[in-house]
N, C-alpha and C positions, 0 to 999 in steps of 0.2 A: 366515168361517164357523167356528162352534165345533164341536168334536169331539163327536159324539153320545154316544160312549162316556164322555167326561168328564162330560157332563150326567147320564148314567145312574148313574155310579159316585159322583159327588160332587154330588148334586142340591142339597142345602142350601147347600154352599159356593159353588156357581155362582150360586144364587139371591141369596145375600147380597152377592156381589161385583157382580152386575148391578144390584142395587138402589142401588148408588152412583150410577148414571146413569139409572135408570128408576124410574117411580113404582110399577109393579107388574110382576111376572114370572110367566108361566104356563108352567112347564116340564113339568107333568104331561100336557098335551095333546100336546106333542112326544114324550114318552116313550110315550104311548099309540099315536101314529101309528107310531113305530118298532117297537112290539110287533106291530102289525098287519103291518108290512113283514116282520118276521121270521117270523111265522106263515105268510104267503103263500109266502115262500121255502122254508120247510120242506115245505109241501104240494107245491110244484112239484118239489122234489128227490125227494120220495117218488113222485110220479107218473112222473117221468123214470126213476127206478130200476125201477119196475114195467114201464114201456114197454120199457126196455132188456132186462129179463129175458125178456119175451115175444117179443123180436125175434130171439132165437137160434134157429138152424135154420130150416127152411122152415115158415112159419106156415100154419095152417089158415085157411079162410075166416072161421071164428068169431073166431080170434085177430086176423086183419086188421081185422075190424070193431071188436074191442075196442081195438086199438092206435089206430085212427082216432079212436075216442071219447076215448081217453086224450089224443091229440094236441089234440083240440078243447078238452078240459078244461084242458090245459097252456096253450094260447093264451089261454083266458079268464082264467086266473090271471096270466099274463104281462101282459095288458092291465090287470088290476087293480093289479098290482105297479107298473106305470109311473105310474098315477094316484097311488098312495100315495107313491111315491118323489118325485114332483114336489111333492106336498103337503108332505112332510117337508122337502124342499129349500127351499120357500117359507118355511116356518116358521123354519127354521134361519137363512136369509138375513136374516130380519127382526131377529134378535137381534144386538145390538152385541157388540163384543169385551169380554172380561173385563178390567177395569182392574187394573193392577199394584197390589201391596199398599200401596205408599207413595203412591198417588194419592188425594187427598182426595175425599170424596163431595160430591155437590151440584153447583151451577152455578158461573158465573163469579165470584160473590161469595166463593167459597172457594179461588180461585187463590192460590198462594203465591209471593211474590218470593224467589228463592234466591240472586240475585247482582245487584250493581249496579256499573257501570263508569263512572268519571268523575263529573263534577258537572254540574248544570244550568247552562247558560251565563248569565252576568249581563251586561246591557247598560247603558251609560251614555248611551244614546240611545233613542228610541222605535223598537223593532224592527218590521220589516214581516213579514207572513205570506208563505208561499211563493207564493200566488197573485199577490200584489203583486210579489214578486221576479222570478218567471218572466216576468211581463208587462213589467216595466220593463227587464229584461235581454234581452228578446227570445228567451227559451229555449223557451217553450211557446205554442202558438196554440190557445186553447180555442174561439174563435168560429168559425173556419173548420172545425175538427173537428166542432163541433155542426152546422154547415151541411151537412157531408158525411154525417155518421153519426148525429147526434142527441146527446142528453145522455149523459155518462159516458165520453166519448172525448176524446183530446187529440192534438195534433201536436207532435212534437219538432222544433225548428228551430235551425239554426246551432249555437252552443255548447251548446244544450240537447240536440241529437242527439249531439254529440260527448261530452258528459258521460254520457249514457245508455250510449253504446258504450264509454266508458272504464271505467265500472263493470263491464260485462259482460266486458271484457278482463281486468280485475283479478281477477274471480272465476274465469274460465277458467284463467288462469295459476296461481292458487292451487291449484285442484283437480288440474290436470295435474301439478304438483309434489308433490301429496299422494297419488299412486298411484291416481287414478281414471281410467277410460277415458271419453273424450268421445263423446257420441252426439247427433246432431240427428235427432229422430224425426219422423214425419208428425204433422200436427196434427188429423187426423180419425181417430176410433176407432169400432169397431162396438159393438153392445150387449154382447157377451160381454166385451169389454175393460173397459167401464164397470162391469160386474158384478164382475169380478175385483178392480178397484181399490176397490170398496165404494161407488161413487157411485150404483149401482142396487141396489135399487129406490128407496131413500129420497130421493135428490137429483136425480131426473129433471128436475124443473122448474127446477133451477139451471143446467142445461146448455143450450147452443144445439144444436138438431137440424136436420139437413139433410133435403131431400126424399127422399134416398136411404136414410134411416134411420141415418146416422152422426151422431156428435156431435163438436163442436169440443172439444179438450182444455181442461179447467179448470186442469190442472197437468201437468207432465211425469211426475209420479208415476204417472199413469194409463198412460202408454206404457211406462215403465220397468218397472212391476210386471207387465206382460204380455210382456216381452221373452223370458222363458224359460217361458212358459205351456205346460203339458202336456209338460214336459221333466224328465228325471232327470239331475241334475248330478253330477259327481264331487265327493265330499267333500273331496278334496285340492285342488280348485280354489277352494274357499270360504275367505274371503269374496270375492265378486265385487263390485267397486265401479264404479259408473257415475255420470257427471254429464251432464246434458242441458241444452241451450238450447232454449227454445221461447217463443213468444208464447202467452199464456194467455187464455181467454175465459170470462167468467162473466156470467150474466144479472143476478145481484144484485137480483132483483125486490123492490122495496119496502124496500130497506135503506139508502137515502140519508138522512143526517141532516146538520145544519149543520156538525158537527165533522168530517165526512168530505168536505168540499168539495175542489175542485181535483183533485190526483192521489192523494189518500189512498184513495179507492175508485173503481174504474172497471170498465168491461166488458172492457177489453183491457189487458194489461200484459206486460212481459218478465220472465223468470225463469230462473235457473240452478237446477236441482234435483239434489241428491245422492240416490243410492239404493244400498242394499246388500242382497245375498242372503248370508245367513250361516247357520252352524249354531246349534243351540239353546244350546249352552254358551258361545258367543261373542256372543250376541245383545246383552246389556246392555253388554258392553265396546264393541261397535260403536256403541251408542247414545251412550255417553259421548264417544266419539271424534267423532261427528258434531256433537253439541252444542258441543264444544270448537272444532271447525273453524268453525262459524257465529260463535261469539264472537270468534275471532281475526280473521275477516273484518271484523266491525263495529269491533273495537278498532283494526284497521289503518286504518280511515277516521277514527279519532279521535272517534267519536260517543259521546255519553252514552247509555247504554242500561241496561235491566234484563232479567234472565232469570227467567221465571215457570214454575212447575210448574202445569199446568192441572188443575182439578178434573175429575172423571170426566164430568160433564154438559156441560162446556165444550169437551171434546176431540172430535175426529172419532170417530164410532161404530165405525170399523174399527180404532182404535188403542188399545193397552193403556196407553200412557203418552205424553204430549206435553209438551214444553217449548218455550215461545215466547220468542224474543229480540225485545224491543220497544224501539224508539228513541223518544227524547223529541222531541215536536213543540212548541216553545216557544209558538207563537201559540195553540195549543189547550190547552196545559197538561195534556197527556195523553201516555201512551206508546202507540205503535202497533206492532203486530206486523210484523216484516219477515222472520221465518223461524219456521216450526213444525218442530221435529225430533220425529219420532214412531217408535215401535216397534210394529209390528202383530203381533209374534210370528208364529205360523203361520196367522193369520186369513185374510190375503190368499192365502197359498200354498195353503190348502185350496180356496179358490174357483178358483184358477188351476191346481191340480194340479201344483205345482212341488215336486219332491222331490230328495233327494240320496242317494247310495249310502253305506251304512255296512256294517260287518262283520255287523251284526245285521239287515240288511234296509234298505229305503228309508224315509227320514223326510222330513217336510215341512220345507222351509227356513223361516227367519225372514226377514221383509222389514222394512227400515227406510228412512225417507226424511226429507229435510230440505231446505228452501229454502236455496240457497247462492249468491246470495240473490235475492229479488225486489227490483226497482229502484224501483217506483213510489212507495214511501214513503221510500226512502232519499234521493231527490232533495229532497223537502220538508225532511227532517231536516238534510241537508247545507246547503241554502240558509239555513234559519232559524238553525241553530246556528253557522254560520261567517260570517254576514253582518256587514258593517262599517258604520260610521256614514254613509259616503258612498253607501251603496246597493250597493256591490260585495260579492263573496263570495269568500272564500279557498278555493282548491281543495285538498282533502286531498293530502298529499304522495304517497301511493301512486298517485294518479290523474294526477299532473302529467305523467308521461312519455307517457301515452296522449293527453292533451289538448294537450300542449306549451304549457301555460299554468299560472301560479301563482295567477291571480286572474281572476274573471269580472266584467266591468264594461261 
């Protein structure tokens, strides 16, 4: 959520920034609602002052009648204020975050590649795609998963399950050594939590909802961002760094395409998520650190990848800046995102009322998140980039101690 005072004081600057990711912006309506809110508060304060003035000493019957009338009028304005404040909150909640200055305007076509690691693998044989490889190696069972749960699910089997767990262990060990605290959160969240993370109201239909009104998490970011909700943290304790393991669930309604077959896009996948709560002055330093951590993880696997700065319209609406790390999938001849590192600035913290103490009063924290990493696209990249002519696959060195194998065959 944006600061209403910022909108009032720098209306044109905020409008121009938001037009990087929106076709049109109406800030005047929001300012008008805020004016109405302020006028009601002024009236209520005046009425309360008048009531307090008349309540001194023993009131006469006429004064009692007058104070009762004042009380009724105050209640009427309080009811009006609640409606106006709810309306203001709804309008502010619909606004996306202000993109950082260096974020390109527009959509996906304006994303910028800022780094490339390694080279595309070259094969002196006809390479297989990951669906063929996982089937021939007995790593994934698509058919039985579809029988159990429908399309968009898969079962890890044998070395496939061990490879998945090896990746998770590799990530966990890395983040533990990097000063992050491990968390395994619940997978169900209430609507307030989904609101704080920025998934509500816009992305309601992308989430799975239970009959009790809770939703399954789409990413651990949702839980970690709510961990300190409605708290005032000590500035001396910041930054606070967490990483969480969770299975993630997404409806992904109508998003399947030919190039997203197999494990590239599904309703359920495993992920390690990094999250930081930090101060305003350390926010971009933390962002650079998290992007660097993601890149080290992928480089440790030896995979060819690129890092892209997302244009404003392609990034999550809650984020001021996002950089994607994208691995090369040879059979598709495209790069696929395995991590999005994002800085929300104080946007999520305002929704969650998460502040920290300073000498000059309390301030909202800045929140940052990054996948560290999601596994479902890494396995296709590993299998396709490291496949051999005989149909076997070399295991990245960093995973060999977890798998106790150097090759899958």
